[in-house]
C-alpha positions as CSV (number, residue, x, y, z in Angstrom):
1,X,36.3,-65.8,-50.9
2,X,36.4,-69.4,-52.2
3,X,37.4,-70.7,-48.8
4,X,34.6,-68.8,-47.0
5,X,32.1,-70.1,-49.6
6,X,33.2,-73.7,-49.2
7,X,33.8,-74.0,-45.5
8,X,30.0,-73.9,-44.6
9,X,29.4,-76.7,-47.1
10,X,32.0,-78.8,-45.4
11,X,31.2,-78.0,-41.8
12,X,27.4,-78.0,-42.1
13,X,27.0,-81.0,-44.3
14,X,25.7,-83.3,-41.5
15,X,23.2,-80.8,-39.9
16,X,22.1,-79.6,-43.3
17,X,21.3,-83.2,-44.4
18,X,19.4,-83.9,-41.1
19,X,17.4,-80.7,-41.4
20,X,16.4,-81.5,-44.9
21,X,15.2,-85.0,-44.0
22,X,13.6,-84.3,-40.6
23,X,11.8,-80.9,-41.3
24,X,9.4,-79.6,-44.0
25,X,11.8,-79.1,-46.9
26,X,9.8,-76.2,-48.3
27,X,10.0,-74.4,-45.0
28,X,13.7,-75.0,-44.8
29,X,14.2,-73.6,-48.3
30,X,12.2,-70.5,-47.5
31,X,14.0,-69.8,-44.2
32,X,17.5,-70.3,-45.6
33,X,16.6,-68.1,-48.6
34,X,15.6,-65.4,-46.1
35,X,19.0,-65.8,-44.5
36,X,20.6,-65.4,-47.9
37,X,18.5,-62.4,-48.5
38,X,19.8,-60.8,-45.3
39,X,23.3,-61.5,-46.6
40,X,22.4,-59.8,-49.9
41,X,21.0,-56.8,-48.1
42,X,24.2,-56.5,-46.1
43,X,26.1,-56.2,-49.3
44,X,23.7,-53.4,-50.4
45,X,24.2,-51.6,-47.2
46,X,28.0,-51.9,-47.4
47,X,28.0,-50.7,-51.0
48,X,25.8,-47.7,-50.2
49,X,28.1,-46.7,-47.4
50,X,31.2,-47.3,-49.7
51,X,32.6,-49.5,-47.0
52,X,36.2,-50.6,-47.4
53,X,36.1,-53.1,-44.5
54,X,37.2,-56.5,-45.9
55,X,36.0,-58.1,-42.6
56,X,32.5,-56.7,-43.2
57,X,32.2,-58.0,-46.7
58,X,33.6,-61.4,-45.6
59,X,31.0,-61.5,-42.8
60,X,28.2,-60.9,-45.3
61,X,29.6,-63.5,-47.6
62,X,29.8,-66.0,-44.7
63,X,26.2,-65.4,-43.8
64,X,25.1,-65.9,-47.4
65,X,27.2,-69.0,-47.8
66,X,26.0,-70.5,-44.5
67,X,22.3,-70.0,-45.5
68,X,23.1,-71.5,-48.9
69,X,24.9,-74.5,-47.4
70,X,21.9,-75.2,-45.1
71,X,19.4,-74.8,-47.9
72,X,20.9,-76.6,-50.9
73,X,20.3,-80.2,-49.6
74,X,16.6,-79.5,-49.1
75,X,16.4,-77.8,-52.5
76,X,18.0,-80.7,-54.3
77,X,16.0,-83.3,-52.3
78,X,12.7,-81.6,-53.0
79,X,12.6,-81.9,-56.8
80,X,12.0,-85.7,-57.0
81,X,8.9,-85.2,-54.8
82,X,7.5,-82.7,-57.3
83,X,8.3,-84.5,-60.6
84,X,9.2,-88.2,-61.1
85,X,10.5,-90.4,-63.9
86,X,11.0,-88.8,-67.3
87,X,9.6,-85.5,-66.0
88,X,12.4,-85.4,-63.4
89,X,15.0,-85.8,-66.1
90,X,13.4,-83.0,-68.2
91,X,13.2,-80.8,-65.0
92,X,16.8,-81.4,-64.2
93,X,17.9,-80.5,-67.7
94,X,15.7,-77.4,-67.6
95,X,17.0,-76.3,-64.2
96,X,20.6,-76.8,-65.4
97,X,19.9,-74.8,-68.6
98,X,18.4,-71.9,-66.6
99,X,21.5,-72.0,-64.4
100,X,23.8,-71.8,-67.4
101,X,21.8,-69.0,-68.8
102,X,22.3,-67.1,-65.5
103,X,26.0,-67.9,-65.8
104,X,26.1,-66.2,-69.2
105,X,23.6,-63.3,-68.6
106,X,24.3,-62.7,-64.9
107,X,27.8,-61.2,-65.2
108,X,26.8,-59.1,-68.3
109,X,23.7,-57.7,-66.4
110,X,25.9,-57.1,-63.4
111,X,28.4,-55.2,-65.4
112,X,25.6,-52.9,-66.7
113,X,24.3,-52.3,-63.2
114,X,27.7,-51.7,-61.7
115,X,28.2,-49.0,-64.3
116,X,25.5,-47.1,-62.4
117,X,26.6,-48.3,-59.0
118,X,27.7,-51.4,-57.2
119,X,24.8,-50.9,-54.8
120,X,22.2,-51.2,-57.6
121,X,23.7,-54.6,-58.7
122,X,23.4,-56.0,-55.1
123,X,19.9,-54.5,-54.8
124,X,18.7,-56.3,-58.0
125,X,20.2,-59.5,-56.6
126,X,18.3,-59.0,-53.4
127,X,15.0,-58.3,-55.3
128,X,15.5,-61.6,-57.2
129,X,16.0,-63.3,-53.9
130,X,12.7,-62.0,-52.7
131,X,11.1,-63.3,-55.9
132,X,12.5,-66.7,-55.3
133,X,11.2,-66.8,-51.7
134,X,7.7,-65.9,-52.9
135,X,7.9,-68.6,-55.6
136,X,8.8,-71.3,-53.0
137,X,5.5,-70.6,-51.2
138,X,3.6,-72.0,-54.2
139,X,5.4,-75.3,-54.2
140,X,3.7,-78.4,-52.8
141,X,5.9,-80.1,-50.3
142,X,5.0,-83.8,-50.6
143,X,7.6,-85.5,-48.5
144,X,7.0,-88.8,-46.6
145,X,7.1,-88.5,-42.8
146,X,10.1,-90.4,-41.4
147,X,9.8,-92.4,-38.2
148,X,12.8,-91.1,-36.1
149,X,13.5,-94.3,-34.2
150,X,17.3,-93.9,-34.6
151,X,19.5,-91.4,-32.7
152,X,20.6,-88.2,-34.3
153,X,24.1,-89.6,-34.8
154,X,22.8,-92.8,-36.4
155,X,20.6,-90.7,-38.6
156,X,23.4,-88.3,-39.5
157,X,25.9,-91.0,-40.6
158,X,23.0,-92.9,-42.3
159,X,23.4,-90.7,-45.4
160,X,27.2,-91.3,-45.6
161,X,26.7,-95.0,-45.0
162,X,24.1,-95.2,-47.7
163,X,26.4,-93.7,-50.3
164,X,29.3,-95.8,-49.3
165,X,27.2,-99.0,-49.5
166,X,25.6,-98.1,-52.9
167,X,28.6,-98.4,-55.1
168,X,26.7,-97.1,-58.2
169,X,26.0,-93.8,-56.4
170,X,29.5,-93.6,-54.9
171,X,31.1,-94.3,-58.3
172,X,29.0,-91.5,-60.0
173,X,29.7,-88.9,-57.3
174,X,33.4,-89.7,-57.1
175,X,33.8,-89.8,-60.8
176,X,32.4,-86.3,-61.2
177,X,34.6,-85.2,-58.3
178,X,37.8,-86.5,-59.9
179,X,36.9,-85.3,-63.4
180,X,36.3,-81.7,-62.2
181,X,39.3,-81.8,-59.9
182,X,41.7,-82.6,-62.8
183,X,39.8,-81.4,-65.8
184,X,38.9,-77.9,-64.8
185,X,40.5,-75.4,-67.2
186,X,38.4,-72.3,-66.3
187,X,40.8,-71.3,-63.5
188,X,43.5,-70.7,-66.1
189,X,41.4,-68.8,-68.7
190,X,42.9,-65.4,-67.8
191,X,46.3,-66.7,-68.7
192,X,45.1,-68.3,-71.9
193,X,43.3,-65.1,-72.9
194,X,46.3,-62.8,-72.3
195,X,49.4,-64.9,-73.0
196,X,48.4,-67.8,-75.3
197,X,45.4,-66.7,-77.4
198,X,46.1,-63.0,-77.0
199,X,42.5,-61.9,-77.1
200,X,42.5,-59.6,-74.0
201,X,39.7,-58.9,-71.5
202,X,36.9,-59.1,-74.1
203,X,38.1,-62.4,-75.4
204,X,38.3,-63.7,-71.8
205,X,34.7,-62.9,-71.3
206,X,33.8,-64.8,-74.4
207,X,35.9,-67.8,-73.3
208,X,34.4,-67.7,-69.9
209,X,30.9,-67.9,-71.4
210,X,31.6,-70.7,-73.9
211,X,31.2,-73.7,-71.5
212,X,27.9,-72.2,-70.3
213,X,26.7,-71.8,-73.9
214,X,27.6,-75.4,-74.7
215,X,25.8,-76.6,-71.5
216,X,22.7,-74.6,-72.2
217,X,22.4,-75.9,-75.8
218,X,22.8,-79.5,-74.7
219,X,20.4,-78.9,-71.8
220,X,17.7,-77.6,-74.2
221,X,18.2,-80.8,-76.3
222,X,17.8,-83.0,-73.2
223,X,14.6,-81.3,-72.3
224,X,13.1,-82.4,-75.6
225,X,14.9,-85.8,-75.7
226,X,15.8,-86.9,-72.2
227,X,18.2,-89.9,-71.8
228,X,16.3,-92.9,-70.6
229,X,18.6,-95.9,-71.4
230,X,22.3,-96.7,-71.5
231,X,23.0,-94.5,-68.5
232,X,26.5,-95.8,-67.9
233,X,27.5,-95.6,-71.5
234,X,26.4,-92.0,-71.7
235,X,28.1,-91.1,-68.4
236,X,31.5,-92.7,-69.2
237,X,31.7,-91.4,-72.8
238,X,30.6,-87.9,-71.8
239,X,33.1,-87.5,-69.0
240,X,35.7,-89.0,-71.3
241,X,34.7,-86.5,-73.9
242,X,35.0,-83.8,-71.3
243,X,38.6,-84.8,-70.8
244,X,39.4,-85.0,-74.5
245,X,37.8,-81.5,-75.0
246,X,40.0,-80.2,-72.2
247,X,43.1,-81.6,-73.9
248,X,42.1,-79.9,-77.2
249,X,41.6,-76.6,-75.5
250,X,44.9,-76.9,-73.7
251,X,46.8,-77.4,-77.0
252,X,44.8,-74.9,-79.0
253,X,46.3,-71.6,-80.1
254,X,43.2,-70.8,-82.3
255,X,40.4,-68.8,-80.8
256,X,37.5,-70.5,-82.7
257,X,38.9,-74.0,-81.9
258,X,39.3,-73.0,-78.2
259,X,35.7,-71.7,-78.0
260,X,34.4,-75.0,-79.6
261,X,36.5,-77.1,-77.2
262,X,35.2,-75.1,-74.2
263,X,31.6,-75.3,-75.4
264,X,32.1,-79.1,-75.7
265,X,33.3,-79.4,-72.1
266,X,30.1,-77.6,-71.0
267,X,27.9,-79.8,-73.1
268,X,29.5,-83.1,-71.9
269,X,29.4,-81.9,-68.3
270,X,25.6,-81.1,-68.7
271,X,24.9,-84.7,-69.7
272,X,26.9,-86.1,-66.7
273,X,25.1,-83.7,-64.3
274,X,21.7,-84.9,-65.5
275,X,22.7,-88.6,-65.1
276,X,24.3,-88.0,-61.7
277,X,21.3,-86.2,-60.5
278,X,19.1,-89.1,-61.6
279,X,21.3,-91.5,-59.7
280,X,21.5,-89.5,-56.5
281,X,17.9,-88.4,-56.4
282,X,15.7,-91.1,-58.1
283,X,17.9,-93.8,-56.7
284,X,17.7,-92.7,-53.1
285,X,14.7,-93.2,-50.7
286,X,12.8,-89.9,-50.3
287,X,13.4,-89.8,-46.5
288,X,17.2,-89.9,-47.1
289,X,17.6,-87.5,-50.1
290,X,18.6,-84.5,-47.9
291,X,21.5,-86.3,-46.2
292,X,22.7,-87.8,-49.5
293,X,22.5,-84.4,-51.2
294,X,24.5,-82.8,-48.4
295,X,27.2,-85.5,-48.9
296,X,27.2,-84.8,-52.6
297,X,27.3,-81.1,-52.1
298,X,30.6,-81.4,-50.2
299,X,32.0,-83.4,-53.1
300,X,30.9,-80.8,-55.6
301,X,32.3,-77.9,-53.6
302,X,35.5,-79.7,-53.0
303,X,36.0,-80.5,-56.6
304,X,35.4,-76.9,-57.7
305,X,37.7,-75.3,-55.1
306,X,40.4,-78.0,-55.0
307,X,40.3,-78.2,-58.8
308,X,41.1,-74.5,-59.0
309,X,44.0,-75.0,-56.5
310,X,45.3,-78.0,-58.4
311,X,45.2,-76.2,-61.8
312,X,47.1,-73.2,-60.3
313,X,49.7,-75.3,-58.6
314,X,50.5,-77.4,-61.7
315,X,50.5,-74.3,-63.8
316,X,53.1,-72.7,-61.5
317,X,55.3,-75.8,-61.7
318,X,54.9,-76.8,-65.4
319,X,53.1,-74.0,-67.1
320,X,49.4,-73.5,-68.0
321,X,49.4,-75.7,-71.1
322,X,50.9,-78.6,-69.3
323,X,48.4,-78.1,-66.4
324,X,45.3,-78.2,-68.7
325,X,46.6,-81.0,-70.9
326,X,47.7,-83.2,-68.0
327,X,44.4,-82.6,-66.3
328,X,42.5,-83.7,-69.4
329,X,44.6,-86.8,-69.7
330,X,44.0,-87.6,-66.0
331,X,40.3,-87.3,-66.5
332,X,40.4,-89.8,-69.4
333,X,42.5,-92.2,-67.3
334,X,40.1,-91.9,-64.4
335,X,37.2,-92.8,-66.6
336,X,39.0,-96.0,-67.7
337,X,39.9,-96.8,-64.1
338,X,36.4,-96.3,-62.8
339,X,35.0,-98.7,-65.4
340,X,36.9,-101.4,-63.7
341,X,36.6,-100.3,-60.1
342,X,32.8,-99.8,-60.1
343,X,31.1,-102.7,-62.1
344,X,27.7,-101.7,-60.6
345,X,28.1,-98.3,-62.2
346,X,29.2,-99.9,-65.5
347,X,26.0,-101.9,-65.6
348,X,23.8,-98.9,-64.9
349,X,21.1,-98.6,-67.7
350,X,17.7,-97.1,-66.9
351,X,17.8,-93.5,-65.6
352,X,14.2,-93.6,-64.3
353,X,14.6,-96.7,-62.3
354,X,18.1,-96.3,-61.0
355,X,17.2,-97.4,-57.5
356,X,17.2,-100.9,-58.8
357,X,20.8,-100.8,-60.0
């Protein structure tokens, strides 16, 4: 499932970025959400029929993931054209907080619906997809028209070249990639719940929700008090704090301390997400945001999937505690390394004028 969800992000990054920058982004978002809706409806149909065809479920997931991969760059690139400056920072924090609320409430609501039937859970998801499509019709798509004097290939590689040339953006994206790659402890939560903390399935659910709770709390704080200065300091210290919190969780045998450490990882990650979004959106020309977002989306997907793989492999070799602790140590080391490798990122200050960095 993870591979099927990630492959479209990787294989469609170039066309998704071009589509987001050359076409009306609102139209792209609506069309791709309709594609995702069709995927959701296929899940409803399969559940109603009590299908046991793995290929059919994978096909529905592939359709949903493909639509999502084509739509995400346009969605991410559209926000700065709707709100700018401090409002963009507040909007990013609000969106991230709502997402974290979904992470907490979604599985709980799904569990209640699945108690009635799996089909009802998929049906509610499809109805919410319809609501999203309707909502997008009310957005104002104010995107500058680009003069397409360059070839498709030149335009396609333009986003990658832009990121490589802008060391401050490359540093922020790669730092987040490496931090999530090494510092992700969520993949090993089932082992911690059953073998280390001995809290069972219920405890696992609480552990799984803790990072989202921490992120939601910090997100609400950022909505009221957005970060405007000392962007580099906030970024490095928060990703370093993410690594330290991961180490604390890895060594903990106490449930309250483990929950606090996981909540801290979510909170620190929320700050880094807001700062990275400010860099990759406000610091990028409007006509190139789709291609840069597609490039970033590949990094995010890779870090999540490869991070899960890395945690599992190290846990198989050295045990779960060593996997988590070493991952946290690697994150802290990478932060120190990036301070020296990316001086432009180190000098980054104003979040609302990051394009000048």
